[in-house]
C-alpha positions as a printed NumPy array, in Angstrom:
array([[ 94.923,  60.736, -76.374],
       [ 91.965,  60.464, -73.881],
       [ 93.004,  59.243, -70.644],
       [ 91.422,  55.808, -70.483],
       [ 92.373,  55.03 , -66.97 ],
       [ 90.404,  52.077, -65.59 ],
       [ 88.743,  52.946, -62.616],
       [ 86.532,  50.59 , -60.597],
       [ 83.114,  52.764, -60.973],
       [ 83.677,  52.572, -64.628],
       [ 84.085,  48.815, -65.074],
       [ 80.848,  48.253, -63.17 ],
       [ 77.704,  47.037, -65.244],
       [ 78.055,  48.702, -68.284],
       [ 75.774,  51.048, -66.481],
       [ 79.058,  52.958, -65.899],
       [ 80.767,  52.541, -69.166],
       [ 77.78 ,  51.398, -71.396],
       [ 74.738,  51.63 , -69.752],
       [ 74.538,  53.622, -71.256],
       [ 71.703,  55.433, -71.321],
       [ 68.217,  54.709, -71.675],
       [ 66.827,  57.716, -70.668],
       [ 62.813,  58.254, -70.217],
       [ 60.808,  60.78 , -71.702],
       [ 57.265,  61.649, -70.383],
       [ 54.684,  63.03 , -73.008],
       [ 54.797,  66.971, -72.566],
       [ 51.062,  66.873, -73.477],
       [ 50.209,  65.181, -69.655],
       [ 51.444,  68.465, -68.032],
       [ 49.063,  71.   , -70.32 ],
       [ 45.345,  71.327, -70.091],
       [ 43.269,  69.159, -72.364],
       [ 42.849,  70.837, -75.761],
       [ 46.109,  73.098, -75.318],
       [ 48.229,  73.038, -78.396],
       [ 52.03 ,  72.119, -77.99 ],
       [ 54.46 ,  74.799, -78.271],
       [ 55.605,  75.724, -81.823],
       [ 59.206,  74.596, -81.593],
       [ 59.818,  75.876, -84.965],
       [ 59.032,  79.395, -84.188],
       [ 62.496,  81.187, -83.424],
       [ 61.086,  83.127, -80.407],
       [ 60.725,  79.912, -78.405],
       [ 64.577,  79.638, -77.999],
       [ 66.511,  76.758, -77.154],
       [ 65.411,  73.811, -75.178],
       [ 66.882,  72.557, -72.037],
       [ 67.022,  68.68 , -71.628],
       [ 68.145,  66.932, -68.373],
       [ 69.534,  63.63 , -69.046],
       [ 69.46 ,  61.166, -65.897],
       [ 71.073,  57.765, -65.783],
       [ 68.861,  54.859, -64.199],
       [ 69.238,  53.725, -60.553],
       [ 71.333,  50.525, -59.776],
       [ 70.164,  47.463, -61.599],
       [ 70.966,  44.069, -61.023],
       [ 73.439,  44.169, -63.886],
       [ 75.345,  46.957, -62.223],
       [ 75.219,  45.156, -58.98 ],
       [ 76.615,  41.695, -60.647],
       [ 79.24 ,  43.46 , -62.746],
       [ 77.924,  41.89 , -65.914],
       [ 77.309,  43.51 , -69.423],
       [ 73.78 ,  43.821, -69.865],
       [ 72.821,  45.808, -73.001],
       [ 70.118,  43.843, -74.52 ],
       [ 66.386,  44.961, -74.392],
       [ 64.685,  44.61 , -71.864],
       [ 67.739,  44.094, -69.571],
       [ 67.708,  43.883, -65.746],
       [ 65.5  ,  45.318, -63.064],
       [ 66.519,  47.803, -60.428],
       [ 67.729,  46.677, -57.049],
       [ 66.381,  47.666, -53.99 ],
       [ 69.309,  50.307, -53.716],
       [ 68.418,  51.184, -57.394],
       [ 64.668,  52.127, -56.219],
       [ 66.006,  54.317, -53.419],
       [ 68.314,  56.008, -55.741],
       [ 65.469,  56.559, -58.088],
       [ 63.307,  57.906, -55.323],
       [ 65.814,  60.312, -54.157],
       [ 66.393,  61.888, -57.904],
       [ 62.697,  62.213, -57.979],
       [ 62.815,  64.271, -54.841],
       [ 65.686,  66.32 , -56.072],
       [ 64.254,  66.962, -59.43 ],
       [ 60.575,  67.434, -58.442],
       [ 60.613,  71.351, -57.433],
       [ 62.574,  72.026, -60.842],
       [ 59.536,  72.506, -62.787],
       [ 59.866,  69.656, -65.093],
       [ 56.633,  69.05 , -67.639],
       [ 57.733,  65.937, -69.332],
       [ 59.233,  62.494, -68.438],
       [ 61.086,  60.236, -71.194],
       [ 62.421,  56.9  , -70.696],
       [ 64.486,  54.113, -73.044],
       [ 62.824,  50.905, -73.902],
       [ 64.709,  49.35 , -71.223],
       [ 63.087,  48.016, -67.926],
       [ 65.787,  49.863, -65.591],
       [ 65.221,  53.354, -67.09 ],
       [ 61.389,  52.737, -67.178],
       [ 61.252,  51.858, -63.205],
       [ 63.467,  54.885, -62.369],
       [ 61.714,  57.422, -64.372],
       [ 58.174,  56.125, -63.019],
       [ 59.172,  57.78 , -59.564],
       [ 59.513,  61.204, -60.865],
       [ 56.624,  61.104, -63.307],
       [ 54.244,  59.776, -60.343],
       [ 55.38 ,  62.493, -58.218],
       [ 54.49 ,  65.048, -61.125],
       [ 51.114,  63.445, -62.195],
       [ 52.459,  62.621, -65.387],
       [ 53.064,  59.608, -67.531],
       [ 56.583,  58.272, -68.792],
       [ 56.816,  58.474, -72.542],
       [ 58.835,  55.36 , -73.621],
       [ 60.799,  56.198, -76.737],
       [ 63.364,  54.765, -79.202],
       [ 66.928,  55.962, -79.708],
       [ 68.099,  56.486, -76.026],
       [ 68.54 ,  52.953, -75.247],
       [ 71.959,  51.248, -74.108],
       [ 74.65 ,  51.125, -76.805],
       [ 74.248,  47.338, -78.745],
       [ 77.133,  45.301, -77.478],
       [ 76.174,  41.693, -78.449],
       [ 79.778,  40.461, -78.599],
       [ 80.372,  41.018, -74.959],
       [ 76.996,  40.91 , -73.769],
       [ 76.802,  38.581, -70.387],
       [ 80.419,  39.158, -69.626],
       [ 81.936,  40.747, -66.704],
       [ 82.628,  44.266, -67.044],
       [ 86.052,  43.809, -65.974],
       [ 87.134,  41.667, -69.041],
       [ 84.953,  43.983, -71.151],
       [ 85.619,  47.645, -70.038],
       [ 89.089,  47.952, -71.453],
       [ 87.519,  47.19 , -75.12 ],
       [ 84.423,  49.252, -74.384],
       [ 86.505,  52.196, -73.407],
       [ 88.718,  51.894, -76.631],
       [ 85.699,  52.205, -78.611],
       [ 84.538,  55.16 , -76.858],
       [ 87.716,  56.68 , -77.172],
       [ 87.592,  56.5  , -80.944],
       [ 84.29 ,  57.694, -81.216],
       [ 85.148,  60.719, -78.973],
       [ 88.22 ,  61.367, -81.569],
       [ 85.96 ,  61.57 , -84.303],
       [ 86.414,  57.93 , -85.733],
       [ 82.475,  57.265, -85.914],
       [ 82.839,  54.042, -87.958],
       [ 84.616,  52.032, -85.206],
       [ 82.951,  49.034, -83.797],
       [ 83.696,  47.278, -80.626],
       [ 84.777,  44.162, -82.762],
       [ 87.669,  46.478, -84.229],
       [ 89.174,  46.132, -80.827],
       [ 88.414,  42.282, -79.956],
       [ 89.701,  39.216, -81.419],
       [ 86.798,  37.595, -81.972],
       [ 87.883,  34.004, -82.779],
       [ 90.751,  34.145, -79.852],
       [ 88.035,  35.173, -77.418],
       [ 85.39 ,  32.877, -78.419],
       [ 82.67 ,  35.386, -78.803],
       [ 79.566,  34.465, -80.222],
       [ 77.47 ,  37.07 , -82.119],
       [ 73.741,  37.508, -82.267],
       [ 72.874,  36.417, -85.867],
       [ 75.935,  37.964, -87.269],
       [ 75.342,  41.222, -85.148],
       [ 78.631,  42.635, -84.216],
       [ 77.081,  45.921, -82.697],
       [ 76.493,  49.638, -83.904],
       [ 79.273,  51.857, -84.672],
       [ 79.151,  55.635, -83.923],
       [ 77.427,  56.855, -86.662],
       [ 74.476,  54.578, -85.826],
       [ 74.608,  55.423, -82.316],
       [ 74.722,  59.224, -83.017],
       [ 71.863,  59.001, -85.689],
       [ 69.318,  57.498, -83.156],
       [ 70.571,  59.642, -80.282],
       [ 70.079,  62.845, -82.082],
       [ 66.705,  61.427, -83.548],
       [ 65.448,  60.985, -79.717],
       [ 66.524,  64.512, -79.103],
       [ 64.562,  65.856, -81.895],
       [ 61.425,  63.877, -80.905],
       [ 61.771,  65.27 , -77.138],
       [ 62.208,  68.727, -78.742],
       [ 59.306,  68.699, -81.182],
       [ 56.986,  67.531, -78.549],
       [ 56.964,  71.09 , -77.388],
       [ 57.685,  70.46 , -73.337],
       [ 59.432,  73.4  , -71.433],
       [ 61.788,  71.367, -69.116],
       [ 61.763,  67.623, -70.223],
       [ 63.822,  65.116, -68.304],
       [ 65.295,  62.072, -70.014],
       [ 65.972,  58.953, -68.283],
       [ 68.731,  56.453, -70.203],
       [ 71.997,  55.122, -69.667],
       [ 75.633,  55.968, -68.602],
       [ 77.448,  55.302, -71.814],
       [ 74.471,  56.574, -73.807],
       [ 74.212,  59.719, -72.072],
       [ 78.286,  60.28 , -71.811],
       [ 78.83 ,  59.445, -75.5  ],
       [ 75.65 ,  60.859, -76.701],
       [ 76.355,  64.533, -74.979],
       [ 79.972,  64.552, -76.182],
       [ 79.263,  63.741, -79.753],
       [ 76.394,  66.316, -80.003],
       [ 78.006,  68.926, -78.282],
       [ 81.647,  68.197, -79.944],
       [ 83.521,  71.237, -78.417],
       [ 85.049,  69.136, -75.211],
       [ 88.328,  68.335, -75.522],
       [ 88.738,  64.588, -74.513],
       [ 92.607,  65.023, -74.683],
       [ 92.254,  66.754, -71.61 ],
       [ 89.773,  65.087, -69.632],
       [ 89.672,  61.507, -68.215],
       [ 86.782,  59.413, -69.974],
       [ 86.6  ,  57.222, -66.804],
       [ 85.66 ,  60.401, -64.774],
       [ 82.714,  61.537, -67.403],
       [ 80.803,  58.247, -66.917],
       [ 77.684,  59.542, -64.864],
       [ 77.17 ,  57.511, -61.712],
       [ 73.946,  55.809, -61.173],
       [ 71.234,  58.658, -61.336],
       [ 73.812,  61.373, -62.358],
       [ 72.614,  63.973, -64.634],
       [ 73.892,  65.991, -67.627],
       [ 72.163,  68.997, -68.939],
       [ 71.997,  70.165, -72.684],
       [ 70.679,  73.108, -74.296],
       [ 69.811,  73.675, -77.861],
       [ 67.848,  72.599, -80.69 ],
       [ 67.985,  69.95 , -83.75 ],
       [ 68.826,  73.134, -86.215],
       [ 71.326,  75.039, -83.724],
       [ 72.877,  72.02 , -82.292],
       [ 73.149,  71.199, -78.546],
       [ 75.589,  72.404, -75.949],
       [ 76.753,  70.819, -72.417],
       [ 75.48 ,  73.289, -69.798],
       [ 76.235,  70.999, -66.752],
       [ 77.885,  67.492, -66.023],
       [ 76.583,  65.84 , -62.844],
       [ 76.359,  69.498, -61.12 ],
       [ 79.892,  70.865, -61.953],
       [ 79.406,  72.789, -65.021],
       [ 80.954,  71.948, -68.593],
       [ 83.939,  69.115, -68.496],
       [ 87.108,  70.909, -68.347]])
């Protein structure tokens, strides 16, 4: 069973558990000369693609400890802007040629610093936004975090049909829904995350950076890799901190492998 110890940083604005993940993607074509054709990713000689996933900087949702998964979401705090500038400085020398972002404001703002420093444009794409959690939208991370972790654990263990509602007593907790929407399950989440990776791959960039959300990055990487033994690692420790990075290598056809997790190699 996955270690679901509730740590303080996990229960901070779904950024840590759920923020999951709105990753900004910048059009690869912006880094190439006018008229130059995109790389043909269908050619095996091009090999696997390395994708750097980056969590957004601190948002007002993070700072207030409130679950904010709806689009467009909250803005970056002053500290969040400083974090975005710092991660842009770290990534700039690495030769990245495309910057992508989720459709949520906090990721677009974070991605903008790296894109500006590289003279690129942020490519806002679907599929890497925060996990949809209407049942707990606006509630405190402290009260919702345990249920969110339970859902994440079930997904990591292969139960992709699980919804957040499966771990909540909706009537007892007096939880409302958005026009009957109880949120997405693991299958729906994985489908849209893999679709976003395919979009980035087919754009033809060589070293793309994708700005997303904590939960999205964590669960997306774990699910597309599939080889991390979640019985041996703490899910709490896997949630990327603000502007934390996870690196994947691979392709839509051959699959994706985690090559680095916040500078510490593969999760062990």
